[in-house]
Every structure is written in structure tokens, then in C-alpha cells.
C-alpha positions in Angstrom: -68.6 -4.0 37.0 -67.1 -0.6 36.4 -64.3 0.7 38.6 -65.4 3.2 41.2 -64.5 6.7 40.3 -62.5 7.4 43.4 -60.5 4.2 42.9 -59.8 5.0 39.3 -58.6 8.5 40.3 -56.2 7.0 42.9 -54.7 4.6 40.4 -54.2 7.4 37.9 -52.5 9.6 40.4 -50.2 6.8 41.5 -49.2 6.3 37.9 -48.6 9.9 37.2 -45.2 10.5 38.7 -45.1 14.1 37.6 -47.9 15.0 40.0 -46.7 17.2 42.9 -47.0 16.2 46.5 -49.9 17.7 48.5 -49.2 19.7 51.6 -52.6 19.5 53.3 -51.6 21.4 56.4 -48.7 23.6 57.5 -46.0 21.2 58.7 -43.5 21.9 61.4 -39.8 21.0 61.3 -36.7 21.5 63.4 -33.7 23.6 62.3 -31.7 20.4 62.3 -34.1 18.8 59.9 -33.9 21.7 57.5 -30.1 21.9 57.7 -29.9 18.1 57.0 -32.3 18.6 54.0 -30.3 21.4 52.5 -27.1 19.5 52.9 -28.7 16.5 51.1 -30.0 18.7 48.3 -26.5 20.4 47.9 -24.8 16.9 47.8 -27.0 15.6 45.0 -27.6 18.8 43.1 -24.5 21.0 43.1 -21.7 18.6 42.1 -24.0 17.2 39.4 -24.9 20.5 37.8 -21.4 21.8 38.3 -19.9 19.1 36.1 -22.7 19.3 33.6 -22.1 23.0 33.2 -18.3 22.5 33.0 -18.8 20.0 30.1 -21.4 22.2 28.5 -19.1 25.2 28.5 -16.2 23.2 27.1 -18.4 21.8 24.3 -19.5 25.3 23.5 -16.0 26.8 23.4 -13.8 24.0 22.1 -14.2 25.3 18.6 -11.7 28.0 19.4 -9.1 25.4 20.5 -9.8 23.3 17.5 -9.3 26.3 15.2 -5.7 26.9 16.4 -5.0 23.2 16.4 -5.5 22.9 12.6 -9.2 22.9 11.9 -9.1 26.3 10.2 -6.4 25.0 7.8 -8.0 21.6 7.2 -11.4 23.1 6.4 -9.9 26.1 4.6 -11.9 28.5 6.8 -11.5 32.3 6.3 -11.8 34.7 9.2 -15.3 35.4 8.1 -16.2 31.7 8.0 -15.1 31.2 11.5 -17.1 34.2 12.8 -20.2 32.8 11.1 -19.6 29.4 12.8 -19.5 31.2 16.1 -22.5 33.4 15.6 -24.9 30.7 14.3 -24.6 28.8 17.6 -26.5 31.6 19.3 -29.3 31.7 16.8 -30.9 28.5 18.0 -29.5 29.0 21.5 -31.4 32.2 22.1 -34.6 31.2 20.2 -35.2 27.8 21.9 -34.5 28.6 25.5 -38.0 29.7 26.5 -39.7 26.7 24.7 -37.3 24.3 26.4 -38.1 25.6 29.9 -41.8 25.3 29.1 -41.2 21.6 28.6 -38.9 21.2 31.6 -41.3 22.7 34.1 -43.8 20.1 33.1 -41.5 17.1 33.2 -38.6 15.6 35.1 -35.2 17.3 35.0 -33.4 14.0 35.7 -34.8 12.7 32.4 -35.0 15.8 30.2 -31.6 17.4 30.9 -29.5 14.2 30.5 -31.3 13.6 27.2 -30.2 17.0 26.0 -26.7 16.3 27.2 -26.5 13.0 25.4 -27.7 14.6 22.2 -25.4 17.5 22.1 -22.5 15.2 23.2 -23.2 13.0 20.2 -23.3 16.1 17.9 -20.0 17.2 19.4 -18.5 13.8 18.5 -19.9 14.3 15.0 -17.8 17.5 14.7 -14.8 15.2 14.3 -16.1 14.0 11.0 -16.7 17.4 9.3 -15.0 18.0 6.0 -16.1 21.5 5.0 -17.6 24.8 6.2 -21.2 23.7 5.6 -20.9 20.7 7.9 -19.4 23.0 10.6 -22.3 25.5 10.4 -25.0 22.9 10.4 -23.7 21.1 13.4 -23.1 24.4 15.3 -26.7 25.3 14.7 -28.0 22.0 16.0 -25.7 22.0 19.0 -26.9 25.5 19.8 -30.6 24.4 19.6 -30.0 21.4 21.9 -27.7 23.0 24.4 -30.2 26.0 24.7 -32.2 24.0 27.2 -29.5 23.5 29.7 -28.6 26.9 31.2 -32.1 28.2 31.7 -33.1 24.8 33.0 -30.4 25.0 35.7 -31.6 28.5 36.6 -35.1 27.1 37.1 -33.9 24.2 39.2 -31.8 26.3 41.6 -34.6 28.8 42.0 -37.0 25.9 42.7 -35.0 24.3 45.4 -33.5 27.1 47.5 -34.9 30.0 49.5 -34.1 33.5 48.3 -31.3 34.0 50.8 -29.7 30.7 49.8 -29.3 31.2 46.1 -26.3 33.4 45.6 -23.8 30.8 47.0 -25.3 28.1 44.8 -25.2 30.3 41.7 -21.6 31.2 42.5 -20.8 27.4 42.5 -22.6 27.1 39.2 -20.7 29.9 37.5 -17.4 28.7 39.0 -17.6 25.8 36.5 -17.3 28.2 33.6 -14.5 30.1 35.4 -12.4 27.0 36.0 -13.2 25.8 32.4 -11.7 29.0 31.2 -8.6 28.5 33.4 -7.8 25.0 32.5 -9.9 24.2 29.4 -7.3 25.5 27.1 -4.5 23.6 28.8 -6.6 20.4 28.6 -7.4 21.0 25.0 -3.7 21.5 24.2 -2.9 18.2 25.9 -5.6 16.4 23.9 -4.8 17.9 20.5 -1.0 17.6 21.0 -1.0 14.2 22.6 -3.4 12.5 20.3 -2.3 14.2 17.0 -2.2 11.6 14.3 -3.3 8.7 16.5 -5.1 6.1 14.3 -4.6 8.6 11.5 -6.9 11.2 13.1 -5.9 14.8 13.6 -5.6 16.2 17.1 -8.5 18.7 16.7 -10.8 15.9 15.7 -9.8 13.9 18.8 -10.7 17.0 20.9 -14.3 16.8 19.7 -14.4 13.0 20.2 -13.0 13.0 23.7 -15.0 16.0 25.1 -18.2 14.7 23.4 -17.8 11.3 24.8 -17.2 12.7 28.3 -20.4 14.7 28.0 -22.4 11.5 27.1 -20.8 9.6 29.9 -21.6 12.1 32.6 -25.2 12.6 31.2 -25.9 8.9 31.8 -24.6 9.2 35.4 -26.5 12.4 36.0 -29.8 10.8 35.1 -29.5 8.7 38.2 -28.5 11.4 40.7 -29.9 14.7 39.4 -32.8 16.0 41.5 -36.2 16.7 40.0 -38.5 19.3 41.5 -39.1 19.3 45.3 -42.5 17.6 45.1 -41.7 14.9 42.6 -38.1 13.9 43.1 -37.6 10.2 44.0 -34.4 11.0 46.0 -36.1 12.5 49.0 -38.4 10.8 51.5 -42.0 11.9 51.9 -41.1 13.9 55.0 -38.3 15.6 53.2 -40.4 16.5 50.3 -43.1 18.1 52.6 -40.4 20.2 54.3 -38.8 21.2 51.0 -42.1 22.5 49.7 -43.2 24.2 52.9 -40.0 26.0 53.6 -40.0 27.4 50.0 -43.6 28.6 50.4 -42.7 30.1 53.8 -39.9 32.1 52.1 -42.2 33.4 49.3 -41.1 31.0 46.5 -44.0 29.6 44.5 -44.0 25.8 44.1 -46.7 23.4 43.0 -48.4 20.9 45.2 -50.8 18.1 44.0 -54.1 19.4 42.7 -52.8 22.8 41.8 -54.2 24.1 38.5 -51.3 24.8 36.1 -51.2 27.9 34.0 -51.6 27.4 30.3 -48.6 28.0 28.0 -50.1 31.1 26.3 -51.0 32.7 29.6 -47.6 31.9 31.1 -45.8 33.6 28.1 -48.0 36.7 28.4 -47.4 37.0 32.1 -43.7 36.7 31.7 -43.6 39.2 28.8 -45.6 41.8 30.6 -43.6 41.7 33.9 -41.5 44.8 34.0 -38.9 43.2 36.3 -38.1 40.6 33.6 -37.2 43.4 31.1 -35.1 45.1 33.8 -33.1 41.9 34.3 -32.8 41.4 30.6 -31.2 44.8 30.0 -28.9 44.4 33.0 -27.8 40.9 32.1 -27.1 42.0 28.5 -24.7 44.6 29.9 -22.9 42.0 32.0 -22.8 39.3 29.3 -21.7 41.8 26.6 -18.8 43.0 28.8 -18.0 39.4 29.8 -17.2 38.4 26.2 -13.8 39.9 27.1 -13.1 36.3 28.4 -13.0 35.0 24.8 -10.0 37.3 24.2 -7.9 36.8 27.3 -5.2 34.9 25.4 -5.2 37.5 22.7 -5.1 40.4 25.1 -2.4 38.9 27.3 -0.4 38.2 24.2 -0.8 41.9 23.2 0.4 43.0 26.7 3.9 41.6 26.0 3.7 37.9 26.6 4.7 37.0 23.1 4.9 33.2 23.6 1.6 31.5 22.9 2.2 29.0 25.7 3.2 31.7 28.1 0.1 33.8 27.1 -2.1 30.8 27.8 -0.5 30.2 31.3 -0.8 33.9 32.1 -4.6 33.7 31.7 -4.8 31.3 34.7 -4.3 34.0 37.3 -7.2 36.0 35.7 -9.6 33.1 36.2 -8.2 32.2 39.6 -8.7 35.7 41.1 -12.2 35.8 39.5 -13.0 32.4 41.1 -12.1 33.8 44.6 -14.0 37.0 44.1 -17.1 35.2 42.8 -17.1 32.8 45.8 -16.7 35.6 48.3 -19.4 37.7 46.6 -21.8 34.7 46.6 -21.3 34.2 50.3 -21.9 37.8 51.3 -24.8 38.3 48.9 -26.7 35.6 50.8 -25.9 37.4 54.1 -27.5 40.6 52.7 -29.9 39.3 50.0 -31.9 42.6 50.0 -28.7 44.4 48.7 -27.8 42.1 45.8 -28.4 45.0 43.4 -25.9 47.2 45.2 -23.3 44.4 45.1 -23.8 44.0 41.3 -23.6 47.8 40.8 -20.5 48.0 42.9 -18.7 45.3 40.9 -19.8 46.8 37.6 -18.6 50.2 38.7 -15.3 48.7 39.7 -14.9 47.0 36.3 -15.8 50.2 34.6 -13.1 52.1 36.4 -10.5 49.4 35.6 -11.6 49.5 31.9 -11.0 53.3 31.8 -7.6 52.9 33.4 -6.6 50.2 30.9 -7.3 52.8 28.1 -5.1 55.4 29.7 -2.2 53.2 31.1 0.1 51.5 28.6 2.6 49.8 31.0 2.3 46.1 30.3 2.4 44.9 34.0 -0.1 47.5 35.1 -2.5 46.7 32.3 -2.3 43.0 33.1 -3.2 43.7 36.8 -6.1 45.9 35.7 -7.3 43.1 33.3 -7.3 40.6 36.3 -9.3 43.0 38.4 -11.7 43.9 35.6 -12.4 40.2 34.9 -13.1 39.5 38.6 -15.8 42.2 38.7 -17.5 40.9 35.6 -17.6 37.2 36.7 -18.8 38.1 40.2 -21.6 40.3 38.9 -22.6 37.6 36.5 -23.2 35.1 39.3 -25.0 37.5 41.6 -27.2 38.8 38.8 -28.5 35.3 38.2 -29.3 34.7 41.8 -30.9 38.2 42.0 -33.2 37.2 39.1 -34.0 33.8 40.5 -34.8 35.2 43.9 -36.8 38.2 42.7 -38.9 36.2 40.3 -39.4 33.4 42.8 -42.9 34.8 43.7 -44.1 33.9 40.1 -45.9 30.7 39.3 -43.4 28.0 38.3 -44.6 28.1 34.7 -44.1 31.8 34.4 -40.8 31.8 36.3 -39.5 29.2 33.8 -40.2 31.4 30.8 -39.0 34.6 32.6 -35.6 33.1 33.6 -35.2 31.7 30.1 -35.9 35.1 28.6 -33.3 36.7 30.8 -30.7 34.2 29.9 -31.6 34.1 26.2 -31.8 37.8 25.6 -28.7 38.4 27.7 -26.7 36.1 25.5 -27.7 38.1 22.5 -24.9 40.5 23.6 -22.4 37.8 22.8 -23.0 38.4 19.1 -21.8 42.0 19.1 -19.3 41.3 21.9 -17.4 38.9 19.6 -16.4 41.9 17.4 -15.1 44.2 20.2 -11.5 43.2 20.0 -10.4 43.1 16.3 -6.9 42.1 15.6 -6.0 45.5 14.1 -6.6 47.2 17.4 -3.7 45.4 19.0 -2.0 46.0 21.4 -4.2 48.8 23.0 -7.7 47.4 22.1 -9.3 50.7 22.9 -12.6 49.9 21.1 -13.2 46.8 23.3 -12.2 48.4 26.6 
């Protein structure tokens, strides 16, 4: 006897865990229920993605610490070789962001993102075994390809869980991982490369890749158990909580799927994202911010050029730059959610502030004054970075999830293209004024 059609359909739906929960009628909920739900989402989501981004940022930038710890000498890298190793990372990183988000929006983040983390963590460990320039370039290309799925994926997840007026604080938390990584990543790298130099006959810079890659793999495994999926298909929430999570987003104008919704095809999603003028506006704006923010790669060099001649002292003097940026980013994220309709004005204000400090740096040559201006300039750039991401996530929230996934990936990918030219803004021969970069 054949299985009744309705019974077969029920079994299939039960098996398909990626189906989204159906909200058949408009539910009601109390403010206390919503607050409890948001706190639960914050508890599971924010610490998880914060540490994931911290490790991602350290894995991406540890090549600089390895270089000064002996990698350049051991591999006989010229200045040009090192620049190539930096740039090739962004080739795959930029190209594969949109395709990765197209996969993520149709699967489970708790599975997909940890798999990416384990893979790039393993490749980072493999960096410890390189013996020449070719090995370095090949591994950097593959790390860029694999890691490309992480940042746009997190943008999609945050924009899929929070209402428009809740996103700035969460994006500020997300960006703070990169800020704190910049503040203490160099000190941690110094402790690893110095403390493990020669242990078991392995150079300290090789240990740096091993330790940080292993940490990434370890946290990826843990994250697979606690990272939230999308509101309608996460296993962490109860049925009631999932219904509220979906309904409150829809009430706030954020598109999210429910069971039975027809999904947009990949080709149509791409075309809708590419033909949306707001996407290109965010791309241009984010390129300006990211291009200016490449200043962070040169903080030790710039501080050294301002008169702090000791390498150790120069490293320590970068900490106040990041610390002040952390405070300004946190405050900006809080107030941006209080006045979400004016996020653009907040970004414009911070960028104008940074522009003024940049001009002053070019005209003032007192070491102490330039250092203070550098601190202020960096704060404006980091704060505008966080708010711009929340601005994009909130503005594009009215798009279908498949289209929003591609749109956010395009903004992040094209914005990061600016890092390629930004890497050449502060050449060594411009010291100590660095007028070209500023």
C-alpha cells in the first residue's frame, strides 16, 4: 500500500531541519518575553561570534608578527615578496564572499561557519611547515578563500536576528574583537614567538602559526554546539521563542523566511542585489572607511616614527590608540541604536572628525601632538566602521534573505578591496611625516 501523500509530506518536512517555522497567525507577546528572548540570543550569539572574529583577525594578521620574528629571514623574503603574500590573501577573500553567503543562507550557520574555521585553522597550522615563498603564497590564497565566508556570514546572522534599532550595539561588540586583537595581538604574538623560540627545535614564528591555528580549531568545535542558526530553524530556542523571534523581526520590517515560503533562485538573487542602488552606495562608503582604516596596519611604524624609537615601547604605545577606539566604538554603537534614523549622520560626523585630525597631522610636527591626533583619528575610523555595518544591515533588512545575503557580502567584499591600495599608503621612505598616507 502506498503512503498517503499528506503523510509523506509530513515525514519529509520533519526530516528537513532547514525548513523554516510557519507563523500561521500574528502572535502576541509581552515585553518581558521579548527582553528575555533578546538576552538569550545575546548570550548565545555575541560571545561566540566575538571570539570567532578575534581568532579570525589574529589568523589573518599574524603574518606581520611572524615576519619580524624571523620568517622573512628564514624564507629569504624580499620586501616585494612580502607585499605579494599580503595582497594574494584578498584575491580569494573578495571573490568568494558572495558565493559563500549564498550557501550560508540555505544551510545552518552552526555547521557551515565552524567547518570554515576548522579548515582555515588547519591551514594556519600548515603555515608552520612552509620552507619557501611559493608555499607561503599558496597557503595565503587558500586561507583567504576559506576565511572569506566568515565576515559576511556574521553580517547576515546579526541582521537576521536583531531589529533595525538593535543592530548598532551588536555590530560594535563584533568590531571590538578586531580592536582588542590589535591592542593585545602583538603582545601575545611576542610572548609566543619569544617564549617558544627553539622549543623542540622549532622557530618561534612557526610556533605562532601552530598555537593560533590550534586555538581556532578548538573554538570552532565548541562554537558548533552553541552558535545560533537562523530564527526559524535554530535548535537552541523553544517553539514559542522561535515564533516570537520571527514575528518581532517581521513587525520591525526585517524579512525572514517561514515554512512554505518560496525561496528566490540564485540568479535572481544576484541580479536583485546588483541592481539595488543602495548596495552600491554602501560599497563606495565602506571602501572609503576600510581604505582609511588600513592605517591600523601601520600603528607601530607610525608611533615609532613619532619618536618612540624602542620597538617594545612603540608596541606598547599602540595600546592607548586601540583602547580609546574601543570606548568610542562602544559609545557610538549605543547611541546609534537610540537614534537609528540618524546613523548616516553619525558616520559622517566621525569621518569628518577623522579628516580634520588627518589634516592637522600633516601640519603639526610636534611628536606628542601628532600622537594624540593619531589616537583621535583612529577612534573616528573604528567607530564609523562599526556603525556603517549596522547601517547596511538595517537598511537592507527589507530585502529577501537570499538577496540580503549577497548584498551584505558585496558590501564587505568590495569594501575590502580598498585594503590593497591602503597597504601602500605609508612607505618607509616617507618617515617620519608620512604625508602621503595622511
